[in-house]
N, CA, C and O atoms as a printed pandas DataFrame, in Angstrom:
     atom_number atom_name residue_name chain_id  residue_number  x_coord  y_coord  z_coord
0              1         N          MET        A               1  -52.860   -7.025   38.147
1              2        CA          MET        A               1  -52.905   -6.667   36.800
2              3         C          MET        A               1  -51.881   -7.489   36.007
3              4         O          MET        A               1  -50.748   -7.610   36.474
4              5         N          SER        A               2  -52.198   -8.049   34.858
5              6        CA          SER        A               2  -51.302   -8.889   34.124
6              7         C          SER        A               2  -50.306   -8.009   33.394
7              8         O          SER        A               2  -50.520   -6.816   33.179
8              9         N          SER        A               3  -49.196   -8.657   33.018
9             10        CA          SER        A               3  -48.157   -7.953   32.316
10            11         C          SER        A               3  -48.601   -7.503   30.935
11            12         O          SER        A               3  -48.169   -6.458   30.449
12            13         N          ALA        A               4  -49.515   -8.335   30.265
13            14        CA          ALA        A               4  -50.052   -7.975   28.974
14            15         C          ALA        A               4  -50.845   -6.661   29.068
15            16         O          ALA        A               4  -50.675   -5.780   28.226
16            17         N          SER        A               5  -51.678   -6.529   30.048
17            18        CA          SER        A               5  -52.533   -5.328   30.111
18            19         C          SER        A               5  -51.665   -4.146   30.485
19            20         O          SER        A               5  -51.989   -3.027   30.086
20            21         N          ARG        A               6  -50.572   -4.324   31.232
21            22        CA          ARG        A               6  -49.636   -3.163   31.573
22            23         C          ARG        A               6  -48.976   -2.667   30.370
23            24         O          ARG        A               6  -48.923   -1.459   30.139
24            25         N          SER        A               7  -48.418   -3.637   29.511
25            26        CA          SER        A               7  -47.781   -3.275   28.297
26            27         C          SER        A               7  -48.685   -2.599   27.343
27            28         O          SER        A               7  -48.285   -1.659   26.656
28            29         N          ALA        A               8  -49.981   -3.085   27.277
29            30        CA          ALA        A               8  -50.943   -2.438   26.412
30            31         C          ALA        A               8  -51.233   -0.980   26.886
31            32         O          ALA        A               8  -51.423   -0.091   26.056
32            33         N          GLN        A               9  -51.265   -0.753   28.173
33            34        CA          GLN        A               9  -51.549    0.542   28.693
34            35         C          GLN        A               9  -50.320    1.485   28.389
35            36         O          GLN        A               9  -50.471    2.662   28.062
36            37         N          ALA        A              10  -49.117    0.887   28.519
37            38        CA          ALA        A              10  -47.932    1.654   28.261
38            39         C          ALA        A              10  -47.814    2.094   26.763
39            40         O          ALA        A              10  -47.401    3.216   26.469
40            41         N          GLN        A              11  -48.175    1.212   25.869
41            42        CA          GLN        A              11  -48.215    1.532   24.480
42            43         C          GLN        A              11  -49.232    2.599   24.109
43            44         O          GLN        A              11  -48.993    3.457   23.260
44            45         N          LYS        A              12  -50.426    2.508   24.810
45            46        CA          LYS        A              12  -51.497    3.432   24.571
46            47         C          LYS        A              12  -50.999    4.880   25.046
47            48         O          LYS        A              12  -51.212    5.900   24.392
48            49         N          ALA        A              13  -50.332    4.844   26.222
49            50        CA          ALA        A              13  -49.884    6.159   26.755
50            51         C          ALA        A              13  -48.843    6.746   25.826
51            52         O          ALA        A              13  -48.860    7.960   25.627
52            53         N          LYS        A              14  -47.927    5.970   25.237
53            54        CA          LYS        A              14  -46.966    6.460   24.343
54            55         C          LYS        A              14  -47.595    7.030   23.050
55            56         O          LYS        A              14  -47.152    8.059   22.541
56            57         N          ALA        A              15  -48.635    6.343   22.529
57            58        CA          ALA        A              15  -49.376    6.842   21.381
58            59         C          ALA        A              15  -49.956    8.166   21.615
59            60         O          ALA        A              15  -49.806    9.076   20.799
60            61         N          THR        A              16  -50.659    8.313   22.776
61            62        CA          THR        A              16  -51.357    9.574   22.963
62            63         C          THR        A              16  -50.305   10.753   23.279
63            64         O          THR        A              16  -50.647   11.914   23.054
64            65         N          GLU        A              17  -49.137   10.490   23.755
65            66        CA          GLU        A              17  -48.180   11.479   24.004
66            67         C          GLU        A              17  -47.605   11.978   22.668
67            68         O          GLU        A              17  -47.165   13.126   22.600
68            69         N          ARG        A              18  -47.593   11.202   21.661
69            70        CA          ARG        A              18  -47.085   11.629   20.326
70            71         C          ARG        A              18  -48.044   12.588   19.589
71            72         O          ARG        A              18  -47.606   13.418   18.793
72            73         N          MET        A              19  -49.369   12.462   19.868
73            74        CA          MET        A              19  -50.413   13.171   19.109
74            75         C          MET        A              19  -50.596   14.582   19.713
75            76         O          MET        A              19  -51.566   14.809   20.437
76            77         N          HIS        A              20  -49.699   15.515   19.435
77            78        CA          HIS        A              20  -49.831   16.852   19.832
78            79         C          HIS        A              20  -50.130   17.713   18.604
79            80         O          HIS        A              20  -49.257   17.926   17.764
80            81         N          TYR        A              21  -51.325   18.189   18.507
81            82        CA          TYR        A              21  -51.755   19.029   17.387
82            83         C          TYR        A              21  -51.987   20.417   17.885
83            84         O          TYR        A              21  -52.362   20.597   19.044
84            85         N          VAL        A              22  -51.776   21.434   17.035
85            86        CA          VAL        A              22  -52.014   22.810   17.408
86            87         C          VAL        A              22  -53.455   22.999   17.528
87            88         O          VAL        A              22  -54.182   22.378   16.752
88            89         N          GLN        A              23  -53.972   23.797   18.423
89            90        CA          GLN        A              23  -55.323   24.038   18.723
90            91         C          GLN        A              23  -56.089   24.508   17.340
91            92         O          GLN        A              23  -55.691   25.499   16.728
92            93         N          GLY        A              24  -57.092   23.813   16.937
93            94        CA          GLY        A              24  -57.848   24.123   15.737
94            95         C          GLY        A              24  -57.290   23.426   14.541
95            96         O          GLY        A              24  -57.913   23.519   13.483
96            97         N          TYR        A              25  -56.181   22.737   14.595
97            98        CA          TYR        A              25  -55.581   22.020   13.431
98            99         C          TYR        A              25  -56.418   20.795   13.076
99           100         O          TYR        A              25  -56.745   20.002   13.958
100          101         N          VAL        A              26  -56.759   20.629   11.842
101          102        CA          VAL        A              26  -57.487   19.411   11.467
102          103         C          VAL        A              26  -56.504   18.591   10.632
103          104         O          VAL        A              26  -56.114   19.030    9.551
104          105         N          PRO        A              27  -56.103   17.440   11.094
105          106        CA          PRO        A              27  -55.058   16.663   10.446
106          107         C          PRO        A              27  -55.608   15.945    9.206
107          108         O          PRO        A              27  -55.658   14.715    9.175
108          109         N          VAL        A              28  -56.041   16.745    8.138
109          110        CA          VAL        A              28  -56.570   16.216    6.906
110          111         C          VAL        A              28  -55.822   16.875    5.788
111          112         O          VAL        A              28  -56.008   18.062    5.522
112          113         N          SER        A              29  -54.971   16.114    5.126
113          114        CA          SER        A              29  -54.139   16.714    4.085
114          115         C          SER        A              29  -54.897   17.208    2.870
115          116         O          SER        A              29  -54.446   18.113    2.168
116          117         N          TYR        A              30  -56.117   16.573    2.612
117          118        CA          TYR        A              30  -56.833   16.950    1.379
118          119         C          TYR        A              30  -57.381   18.408    1.584
119          120         O          TYR        A              30  -57.524   19.137    0.602
120          121         N          ALA        A              31  -57.669   18.811    2.765
121          122        CA          ALA        A              31  -58.303   20.091    3.027
122          123         C          ALA        A              31  -57.257   21.253    3.163
123          124         O          ALA        A              31  -57.617   22.425    3.279
124          125         N          ALA        A              32  -55.973   20.872    3.143
125          126        CA          ALA        A              32  -54.979   21.844    3.367
126          127         C          ALA        A              32  -54.815   22.747    2.221
127          128         O          ALA        A              32  -55.026   22.284    1.100
128          129         N          ALA        A              33  -54.463   23.986    2.356
129          130        CA          ALA        A              33  -54.353   24.881    1.201
130          131         C          ALA        A              33  -53.237   24.638    0.269
131          132         O          ALA        A              33  -53.265   25.044   -0.893
132          133         N          HIS        A              34  -52.176   23.923    0.818
133          134        CA          HIS        A              34  -51.089   23.502   -0.011
134          135         C          HIS        A              34  -51.204   22.079   -0.530
135          136         O          HIS        A              34  -50.218   21.527   -1.018
136          137         N          SER        A              35  -52.389   21.464   -0.438
137          138        CA          SER        A              35  -52.475   20.067   -0.811
138          139         C          SER        A              35  -52.429   19.851   -2.350
139          140         O          SER        A              35  -53.039   20.582   -3.131
140          141         N          SER        A              36  -51.707   18.854   -2.708
141          142        CA          SER        A              36  -51.584   18.536   -4.220
142          143         C          SER        A              36  -52.803   17.725   -4.671
143          144         O          SER        A              36  -53.063   17.609   -5.868
144          145         N          LEU        A              37  -53.539   17.171   -3.725
145          146        CA          LEU        A              37  -54.660   16.345   -4.080
146          147         C          LEU        A              37  -55.802   17.162   -4.575
147          148         O          LEU        A              37  -56.679   16.600   -5.231
148          149         N          SER        A              38  -55.876   18.499   -4.309
149          150        CA          SER        A              38  -57.001   19.284   -4.765
150          151         C          SER        A              38  -56.670   20.016   -6.097
151          152         O          SER        A              38  -57.398   20.898   -6.553
152          153         N          ARG        A              39  -55.602   19.622   -6.650
153          154        CA          ARG        A              39  -55.177   20.312   -8.011
154          155         C          ARG        A              39  -55.554   19.346   -9.083
155          156         O          ARG        A              39  -55.274   18.150   -9.001
156          157         N          ALA        A              40  -56.204   19.884  -10.106
157          158        CA          ALA        A              40  -56.619   19.116  -11.220
158          159         C          ALA        A              40  -55.308   18.618  -12.054
159          160         O          ALA        A              40  -55.296   17.505  -12.580
160          161         N          SER        A              41  -54.291   19.446  -12.133
161          162        CA          SER        A              41  -53.134   19.108  -12.894
162          163         C          SER        A              41  -52.473   17.809  -12.254
163          164         O          SER        A              41  -51.944   16.984  -12.998
164          165         N          THR        A              42  -52.500   17.642  -10.985
165          166        CA          THR        A              42  -51.935   16.448  -10.325
166          167         C          THR        A              42  -52.652   15.233  -10.854
167          168         O          THR        A              42  -52.006   14.272  -11.272
168          169         N          TRP        A              43  -53.962   15.248  -10.847
169          170        CA          TRP        A              43  -54.795   14.112  -11.227
170          171         C          TRP        A              43  -54.635   13.815  -12.743
171          172         O          TRP        A              43  -54.534   12.662  -13.164
172          173         N          VAL        A              44  -54.618   14.916  -13.543
173          174        CA          VAL        A              44  -54.470   14.691  -15.011
174          175         C          VAL        A              44  -53.074   14.073  -15.227
175          176         O          VAL        A              44  -52.942   13.142  -16.022
176          177         N          GLY        A              45  -52.078   14.549  -14.567
177          178        CA          GLY        A              45  -50.695   14.004  -14.668
178          179         C          GLY        A              45  -50.624   12.504  -14.351
179          180         O          GLY        A              45  -49.974   11.712  -15.033
180          181         N          MET        A              46  -51.349   12.164  -13.251
181          182        CA          MET        A              46  -51.313   10.764  -12.872
182          183         C          MET        A              46  -52.032    9.912  -13.853
183          184         O          MET        A              46  -51.640    8.772  -14.102
184          185         N          ALA        A              47  -53.142   10.473  -14.449
185          186        CA          ALA        A              47  -53.915    9.736  -15.460
186          187         C          ALA        A              47  -53.103    9.603  -16.750
187          188         O          ALA        A              47  -53.260    8.604  -17.452
188          189         N          LEU        A              48  -52.267   10.542  -17.085
189          190        CA          LEU        A              48  -51.377   10.416  -18.231
190          191         C          LEU        A              48  -50.264    9.384  -17.998
191          192         O          LEU        A              48  -49.870    8.659  -18.912
192          193         N          LEU        A              49  -49.791    9.339  -16.816
193          194        CA          LEU        A              49  -48.754    8.317  -16.479
194          195         C          LEU        A              49  -49.316    6.886  -16.616
195          196         O          LEU        A              49  -48.669    5.977  -17.134
196          197         N          LEU        A              50  -50.510    6.750  -16.139
197          198        CA          LEU        A              50  -51.197    5.474  -16.225
198          199         C          LEU        A              50  -51.571    5.130  -17.665
199          200         O          LEU        A              50  -51.537    3.967  -18.065
200          201         N          SER        A              51  -51.940    6.190  -18.460
201          202        CA          SER        A              51  -52.297    5.959  -19.886
202          203         C          SER        A              51  -51.041    5.654  -20.695
203          204         O          SER        A              51  -51.172    5.189  -21.827
204          205         N          ALA        A              52  -49.865    5.880  -20.198
205          206        CA          ALA        A              52  -48.662    5.523  -20.951
206          207         C          ALA        A              52  -48.563    4.009  -21.121
207          208         O          ALA        A              52  -47.871    3.528  -22.018
208          209         N          LEU        A              53  -49.266    3.242  -20.246
209          210        CA          LEU        A              53  -49.267    1.813  -20.336
210          211         C          LEU        A              53  -49.883    1.363  -21.695
211          212         O          LEU        A              53  -49.522    0.313  -22.226
212          213         N          ALA        A              54  -50.788    2.152  -22.224
213          214        CA          ALA        A              54  -51.378    1.837  -23.591
214          215         C          ALA        A              54  -50.255    1.879  -24.657
215          216         O          ALA        A              54  -50.180    1.009  -25.524
216          217         N          GLY        A              55  -49.419    2.870  -24.576
217          218        CA          GLY        A              55  -48.311    2.898  -25.564
218          219         C          GLY        A              55  -47.378    1.782  -25.353
219          220         O          GLY        A              55  -46.884    1.229  -26.337
220          221         N          ILE        A              56  -47.085    1.392  -24.140
221          222        CA          ILE        A              56  -46.171    0.204  -23.888
222          223         C          ILE        A              56  -46.864   -1.021  -24.394
223          224         O          ILE        A              56  -46.202   -1.870  -24.991
224          225         N          GLY        A              57  -48.182   -1.182  -24.195
225          226        CA          GLY        A              57  -48.868   -2.303  -24.746
226          227         C          GLY        A              57  -48.876   -2.393  -26.258
227          228         O          GLY        A              57  -48.796   -3.490  -26.811
228          229         N          THR        A              58  -48.971   -1.247  -26.945
229          230        CA          THR        A              58  -48.855   -1.182  -28.353
230          231         C          THR        A              58  -47.478   -1.621  -28.837
231          232         O          THR        A              58  -47.382   -2.307  -29.854
232          233         N          MET        A              59  -46.379   -1.235  -28.118
233          234        CA          MET        A              59  -45.077   -1.689  -28.511
234          235         C          MET        A              59  -44.889   -3.116  -28.202
235          236         O          MET        A              59  -44.102   -3.760  -28.896
236          237         N          ILE        A              60  -45.542   -3.694  -27.212
237          238        CA          ILE        A              60  -45.453   -5.133  -27.002
238          239         C          ILE        A              60  -46.191   -5.919  -28.138
239          240         O          ILE        A              60  -45.696   -6.928  -28.641
240          241         N          PHE        A              61  -47.394   -5.408  -28.514
241          242        CA          PHE        A              61  -48.064   -5.969  -29.624
242          243         C          PHE        A              61  -47.237   -5.957  -30.900
243          244         O          PHE        A              61  -47.184   -6.951  -31.625
244          245         N          ALA        A              62  -46.593   -4.831  -31.168
245          246        CA          ALA        A              62  -45.744   -4.738  -32.404
246          247         C          ALA        A              62  -44.613   -5.699  -32.345
247          248         O          ALA        A              62  -44.317   -6.363  -33.339
248          249         N          ALA        A              63  -43.941   -5.806  -31.175
249          250        CA          ALA        A              63  -42.900   -6.788  -31.071
250          251         C          ALA        A              63  -43.320   -8.248  -31.210
251          252         O          ALA        A              63  -42.597   -9.071  -31.772
252          253         N          GLY        A              64  -44.524   -8.552  -30.677
253          254        CA          GLY        A              64  -45.102   -9.876  -30.892
254          255         C          GLY        A              64  -45.457  -10.154  -32.292
255          256         O          GLY        A              64  -45.276  -11.262  -32.796
256          257         N          SER        A              65  -45.987   -9.103  -32.954
257          258        CA          SER        A              65  -46.342   -9.262  -34.362
258          259         C          SER        A              65  -45.141   -9.437  -35.257
259          260         O          SER        A              65  -45.209  -10.105  -36.288
260          261         N          ALA        A              66  -44.056   -8.842  -34.861
261          262        CA          ALA        A              66  -42.798   -9.013  -35.627
262          263         C          ALA        A              66  -42.240  -10.432  -35.549
263          264         O          ALA        A              66  -41.658  -10.960  -36.497
264          265         N          THR        A              67  -42.455  -11.038  -34.334
265          266        CA          THR        A              67  -41.877  -12.402  -34.171
266          267         C          THR        A              67  -42.685  -13.453  -34.869
267          268         O          THR        A              67  -42.120  -14.462  -35.291
268          269         N          VAL        A              68  -43.972  -13.278  -35.014
269          270        CA          VAL        A              68  -44.818  -14.270  -35.722
270          271         C          VAL        A              68  -45.182  -13.908  -37.117
271          272         O          VAL        A              68  -45.732  -14.720  -37.861
272          273         N          GLY        A              69  -44.878  -12.695  -37.478
273          274        CA          GLY        A              69  -45.104  -12.233  -38.789
274          275         C          GLY        A              69  -46.594  -11.987  -39.148
275          276         O          GLY        A              69  -46.984  -12.106  -40.309
276          277         N          SER        A              70  -47.429  -11.640  -38.115
277          278        CA          SER        A              70  -48.853  -11.463  -38.361
278          279         C          SER        A              70  -49.195  -10.096  -38.837
279          280         O          SER        A              70  -50.270   -9.911  -39.407
280          281         N          GLN        A              71  -48.326   -9.096  -38.635
281          282        CA          GLN        A              71  -48.599   -7.736  -39.119
282          283         C          GLN        A              71  -47.522   -7.287  -40.099
283          284         O          GLN        A              71  -46.329   -7.371  -39.805
284          285         N          GLU        A              72  -47.950   -6.813  -41.259
285          286        CA          GLU        A              72  -47.039   -6.341  -42.271
286          287         C          GLU        A              72  -46.299   -5.076  -41.813
287          288         O          GLU        A              72  -45.110   -4.919  -42.088
288          289         N          HIS        A              73  -47.005   -4.174  -41.115
289          290        CA          HIS        A              73  -46.450   -2.884  -40.725
290          291         C          HIS        A              73  -46.194   -2.792  -39.245
291          292         O          HIS        A              73  -46.628   -1.844  -38.590
292          293         N          TRP        A              74  -45.500   -3.760  -38.718
293          294        CA          TRP        A              74  -45.278   -3.749  -37.264
294          295         C          TRP        A              74  -44.335   -2.636  -36.813
295          296         O          TRP        A              74  -44.399   -2.225  -35.654
296          297         N          VAL        A              75  -43.509   -2.161  -37.644
297          298        CA          VAL        A              75  -42.575   -1.081  -37.293
298          299         C          VAL        A              75  -43.476    0.216  -37.011
299          300         O          VAL        A              75  -43.211    1.016  -36.113
300          301         N          THR        A              76  -44.497    0.326  -37.819
301          302        CA          THR        A              76  -45.339    1.553  -37.664
302          303         C          THR        A              76  -46.015    1.507  -36.252
303          304         O          THR        A              76  -46.113    2.508  -35.541
304          305         N          TYR        A              77  -46.461    0.302  -35.912
305          306        CA          TYR        A              77  -47.079    0.152  -34.491
306          307         C          TYR        A              77  -46.097    0.381  -33.462
307          308         O          TYR        A              77  -46.435    0.935  -32.416
308          309         N          MET        A              78  -44.832   -0.021  -33.677
309          310        CA          MET        A              78  -43.796    0.186  -32.695
310          311         C          MET        A              78  -43.530    1.648  -32.511
311          312         O          MET        A              78  -43.401    2.086  -31.368
312          313         N          TRP        A              79  -43.434    2.481  -33.616
313          314        CA          TRP        A              79  -43.282    3.919  -33.535
314          315         C          TRP        A              79  -44.427    4.598  -32.835
315          316         O          TRP        A              79  -44.241    5.478  -31.995
316          317         N          ILE        A              80  -45.626    4.166  -33.203
317          318        CA          ILE        A              80  -46.808    4.805  -32.676
318          319         C          ILE        A              80  -46.799    4.585  -31.156
319          320         O          ILE        A              80  -47.028    5.535  -30.407
320          321         N          GLY        A              81  -46.536    3.333  -30.672
321          322        CA          GLY        A              81  -46.454    3.034  -29.274
322          323         C          GLY        A              81  -45.365    3.849  -28.572
323          324         O          GLY        A              81  -45.577    4.393  -27.489
324          325         N          ALA        A              82  -44.198    3.921  -29.213
325          326        CA          ALA        A              82  -43.040    4.675  -28.587
326          327         C          ALA        A              82  -43.421    6.154  -28.482
327          328         O          ALA        A              82  -43.176    6.742  -27.428
328          329         N          VAL        A              83  -43.974    6.760  -29.450
329          330        CA          VAL        A              83  -44.371    8.188  -29.409
330          331         C          VAL        A              83  -45.365    8.433  -28.351
331          332         O          VAL        A              83  -45.245    9.352  -27.541
332          333         N          MET        A              84  -46.419    7.541  -28.365
333          334        CA          MET        A              84  -47.494    7.688  -27.401
334          335         C          MET        A              84  -46.930    7.521  -25.952
335          336         O          MET        A              84  -47.294    8.286  -25.059
336          337         N          THR        A              85  -46.121    6.609  -25.751
337          338        CA          THR        A              85  -45.531    6.423  -24.390
338          339         C          THR        A              85  -44.712    7.603  -23.968
339          340         O          THR        A              85  -44.833    8.033  -22.821
340          341         N          VAL        A              86  -43.872    8.162  -24.833
341          342        CA          VAL        A              86  -42.992    9.289  -24.438
342          343         C          VAL        A              86  -43.839   10.491  -24.213
343          344         O          VAL        A              86  -43.603   11.221  -23.250
344          345         N          ILE        A              87  -44.823   10.747  -25.053
345          346        CA          ILE        A              87  -45.673   11.947  -24.811
346          347         C          ILE        A              87  -46.459   11.855  -23.538
347          348         O          ILE        A              87  -46.558   12.830  -22.794
348          349         N          MET        A              88  -46.989   10.764  -23.287
349          350        CA          MET        A              88  -47.812   10.589  -22.022
350          351         C          MET        A              88  -46.911   10.609  -20.768
351          352         O          MET        A              88  -47.347   11.103  -19.729
352          353         N          LEU        A              89  -45.698   10.100  -20.831
353          354        CA          LEU        A              89  -44.836   10.063  -19.669
354          355         C          LEU        A              89  -44.370   11.485  -19.354
355          356         O          LEU        A              89  -44.379   11.922  -18.203
356          357         N          VAL        A              90  -43.943   12.223  -20.459
357          358        CA          VAL        A              90  -43.460   13.600  -20.260
358          359         C          VAL        A              90  -44.674   14.490  -19.755
359          360         O          VAL        A              90  -44.517   15.263  -18.810
360          361         N          GLY        A              91  -45.774   14.369  -20.352
361          362        CA          GLY        A              91  -46.992   15.145  -19.942
362          363         C          GLY        A              91  -47.401   14.815  -18.610
363          364         O          GLY        A              91  -47.807   15.710  -17.868
364          365         N          GLY        A              92  -47.331   13.525  -18.194
365          366        CA          GLY        A              92  -47.754   13.152  -16.827
366          367         C          GLY        A              92  -46.745   13.708  -15.788
367          368         O          GLY        A              92  -47.141   14.229  -14.746
368          369         N          ALA        A              93  -45.525   13.592  -16.076
369          370        CA          ALA        A              93  -44.493   14.058  -15.153
370          371         C          ALA        A              93  -44.701   15.596  -14.975
371          372         O          ALA        A              93  -44.702   16.101  -13.853
372          373         N          TYR        A              94  -44.874   16.313  -16.101
373          374        CA          TYR        A              94  -45.077   17.780  -15.961
374          375         C          TYR        A              94  -46.310   18.088  -15.129
375          376         O          TYR        A              94  -46.266   18.956  -14.257
376          377         N          GLY        A              95  -47.456   17.360  -15.395
377          378        CA          GLY        A              95  -48.625   17.627  -14.663
378          379         C          GLY        A              95  -48.492   17.401  -13.135
379          380         O          GLY        A              95  -49.045   18.155  -12.335
380          381         N          ILE        A              96  -47.752   16.353  -12.760
381          382        CA          ILE        A              96  -47.540   16.097  -11.303
382          383         C          ILE        A              96  -46.679   17.071  -10.715
383          384         O          ILE        A              96  -46.913   17.497   -9.584
384          385         N          ILE        A              97  -45.644   17.480  -11.425
385          386        CA          ILE        A              97  -44.707   18.520  -10.867
386          387         C          ILE        A              97  -45.368   19.864  -10.756
387          388         O          ILE        A              97  -45.157   20.585   -9.781
388          389         N          HIS        A              98  -46.185   20.222  -11.766
389          390        CA          HIS        A              98  -46.941   21.451  -11.724
390          391         C          HIS        A              98  -48.048   21.415  -10.624
391          392         O          HIS        A              98  -48.316   22.444  -10.003
392          393         N          GLY        A              99  -48.662   20.296  -10.389
393          394        CA          GLY        A              99  -49.668   20.237   -9.348
394          395         C          GLY        A              99  -49.025   20.246   -8.013
395          396         O          GLY        A              99  -49.699   20.648   -7.066
396          397         N          ARG        A             100  -47.814   19.856   -7.819
397          398        CA          ARG        A             100  -47.211   19.804   -6.487
398          399         C          ARG        A             100  -46.407   21.030   -6.126
399          400         O          ARG        A             100  -45.735   21.086   -5.096
400          401         N          ARG        A             101  -46.494   22.001   -6.995
401          402        CA          ARG        A             101  -45.653   23.213   -6.779
402          403         C          ARG        A             101  -45.976   24.011   -5.511
403          404         O          ARG        A             101  -45.092   24.571   -4.862
404          405         N          GLU        A             102  -47.298   24.044   -5.178
405          406        CA          GLU        A             102  -47.720   24.756   -3.910
406          407         C          GLU        A             102  -47.152   24.018   -2.701
407          408         O          GLU        A             102  -46.685   24.643   -1.748
408          409         N          PHE        A             103  -47.195   22.639   -2.746
409          410        CA          PHE        A             103  -46.699   21.894   -1.598
410          411         C          PHE        A             103  -45.227   22.141   -1.447
411          412         O          PHE        A             103  -44.756   22.374   -0.334
412          413         N          HIS        A             104  -44.462   22.096   -2.554
413          414        CA          HIS        A             104  -43.008   22.199   -2.460
414          415         C          HIS        A             104  -42.686   23.710   -1.909
415          416         O          HIS        A             104  -41.743   23.888   -1.137
416          417         N          ARG        A             105  -43.468   24.719   -2.320
417          418        CA          ARG        A             105  -43.282   26.029   -1.785
418          419         C          ARG        A             105  -43.559   26.068   -0.236
419          420         O          ARG        A             105  -42.829   26.713    0.517
420          421         N          TYR        A             106  -44.597   25.383    0.188
421          422        CA          TYR        A             106  -44.942   25.324    1.528
422          423         C          TYR        A             106  -43.871   24.635    2.322
423          424         O          TYR        A             106  -43.522   25.084    3.414
424          425         N          ALA        A             107  -43.341   23.550    1.799
425          426        CA          ALA        A             107  -42.314   22.756    2.469
426          427         C          ALA        A             107  -41.046   23.610    2.629
427          428         O          ALA        A             107  -40.414   23.582    3.685
428          429         N          ARG        A             108  -40.668   24.378    1.576
429          430        CA          ARG        A             108  -39.581   25.295    1.682
430          431         C          ARG        A             108  -39.712   26.376    2.727
431          432         O          ARG        A             108  -38.787   26.671    3.484
432          433         N          GLU        A             109  -40.893   26.952    2.739
433          434        CA          GLU        A             109  -41.146   28.065    3.606
434          435         C          GLU        A             109  -41.189   27.664    5.080
435          436         O          GLU        A             109  -40.727   28.398    5.953
436          437         N          THR        A             110  -41.753   26.482    5.335
437          438        CA          THR        A             110  -41.839   26.006    6.687
438          439         C          THR        A             110  -40.695   25.146    7.128
439          440         O          THR        A             110  -40.582   24.793    8.302
440          441         N          GLY        A             111  -39.858   24.814    6.203
441          442        CA          GLY        A             111  -38.685   23.916    6.547
442          443         C          GLY        A             111  -39.117   22.477    6.751
443          444         O          GLY        A             111  -38.356   21.715    7.347
444          445         N          ARG        A             112  -40.278   22.058    6.301
445          446        CA          ARG        A             112  -40.718   20.682    6.543
446          447         C          ARG        A             112  -40.246   19.839    5.410
447          448         O          ARG        A             112  -40.107   20.350    4.299
448          449         N          SER        A             113  -39.994   18.598    5.617
449          450        CA          SER        A             113  -39.602   17.597    4.578
450          451         C          SER        A             113  -40.814   16.858    4.244
451          452         O          SER        A             113  -41.823   16.843    4.949
452          453         N          GLN        A             114  -40.661   16.210    3.069
453          454        CA          GLN        A             114  -41.762   15.402    2.575
454          455         C          GLN        A             114  -41.836   14.122    3.359
455          456         O          GLN        A             114  -42.705   13.289    3.101
C-alpha cells in the first residue's frame, strides 16, 4: 500500500470520528426552531442594509454634482441620501437583531457560542 493511500485513509478516519450527531438530529440549521433564517424580520433587515447603498449612491451623485456644477440643488440630494442611508441602516440593524433573538436565547440557554 502506498504512503499516499495510507494518509488518505487516515484523514478519512479522522473525519468520520469527528462526525458524532445525536440520534435523530438532522444537521440543517434552516429547519431548526431557533434558526434566524426562517424569520421574515431577518431577511427584511438584510434587504434594508443592502438598500442603504441607494442612499450612499445618492450622496456620491450629489458630491459629483457639486464638483462639476451640474445640479443647482446638490445639497438637497446630499441630505436626501444621508437621511435615506441612516434610516435604512438603523432599520436593517434592528431587523437583523430582532430576527436573531431566538438564536441568541438558544445560545444562552445551551451555553453554545456562535
